[in-house]
N, C-alpha and C positions, 0 to 999 in steps of 0.2 A: 504494499500500499503505500502511496506518495506520501502520504502524511506522518505515517510513520519514521519511515525516512529522513525527514525534515525535523522531527524530535531528537532522531537519534544521531543526525548531523551535530546539531544543535547541543546537545548533553556532551558529544567530545569536542566541538569547539569552546563549551565552556569549561572542561576539566584541561585541556591544554592551556586555555587561556590564562587560569588559574595557575598552574604549575609556571608558566614564563612569566606570571607578575609575582609569585612568589618568588622565583629564583633571582628575579629582579632586585626586588628588595634585601634580599638576601646579599647579594653584590654589592649593593649601596653601602649597606650595614655595614660588612667583611671585607673592604677591598684587598684584605691583603695586608702583608707583611714588607712597610717600606722601604725595611733595612737588605730585604732578600736583594739577591746579586741576579740583576737583568740576565734575560737568554737571547741568547741571537742560535738560530735556528736548532731550539728546543736545547741546546746545551749553555750550562751557565758560565757566565762570564766574568775572568776575572780583571783587578786594574790593571788599565796596558792595552787591554785587548780592543780590536775594531771587530767591528761587525760589518759586513758589505750585504746587502741587501740587493736583487736581483730583482726585477718587475719585467712582465710580459712585453712591455713595449722596448725592450732592449736596454734601457738606462739602468743605472744601480746608483747605490746611495753608502755612502760610507759613515757608520756611527762610532763615536769610540764610547768607552765606558759609563761616562757620566753623563752624554746624552741618551745614552740606551735605560739608564736608569731614571731621568726623569720623562722618559715618553712610556706613559700610562695611560692607556684607552680608558679615559673616565665617561665617553658619551655612551659606555654599552647599557650600565644599570638604567639610565634613565628612557632609551629607547626600549628594552626589555620589559622595564613598568609599562611603558606607552602601549606597545603592542599589545601585550597581556592585559591589560585594561581595556582596551576596545578590542580585541577578540571576546573575552568573558561577557563583557559591556552586551555587544552585537548578537552571540550566541542564547546570550540570557532573554534578550528581545524577543527572538527568533523562536525559541522554545515557548515562552509566554504566547505568544501569538497566536502558534500552531495549536497549543493546547488548550487557548480559552475560544478560537474559532477556527475550528478544523477545516472547516467545509466551505469558509471564504476563498473565493478568487480573487486574487488583489488584480491582476493584469486583466482581468475579463473586461473588454466593452461594452457589455452587457449583462445584465442582472437574469438569472433562469425564475421563474415563477412559474406555480402550479395554477393550474385552470378547472376548474369543479365543473 
């Protein structure tokens, strides 16, 4: 049935949205150890190391230990919170709407009425 698939999709979207929202809040509250050594290609760097990053357009960028230590991706938690809130909120609206009015056709240009 089409209605049940909408409700199931909304439930899954709500769960995934809440998980992303909780993960974003957790990352915002626990940003990690600020004294931890930065990593280059998954390997921890030591003082005096230089990290060379290669990009798909053929360019490369060199960063020393100090600049890599200051390079933290601080935009990830707020973006995760925003995406999680939008997904959870949108899914909750769809779930409620399909549960309250399951047989309403939202995009039909006419209404079906029964004649006696």
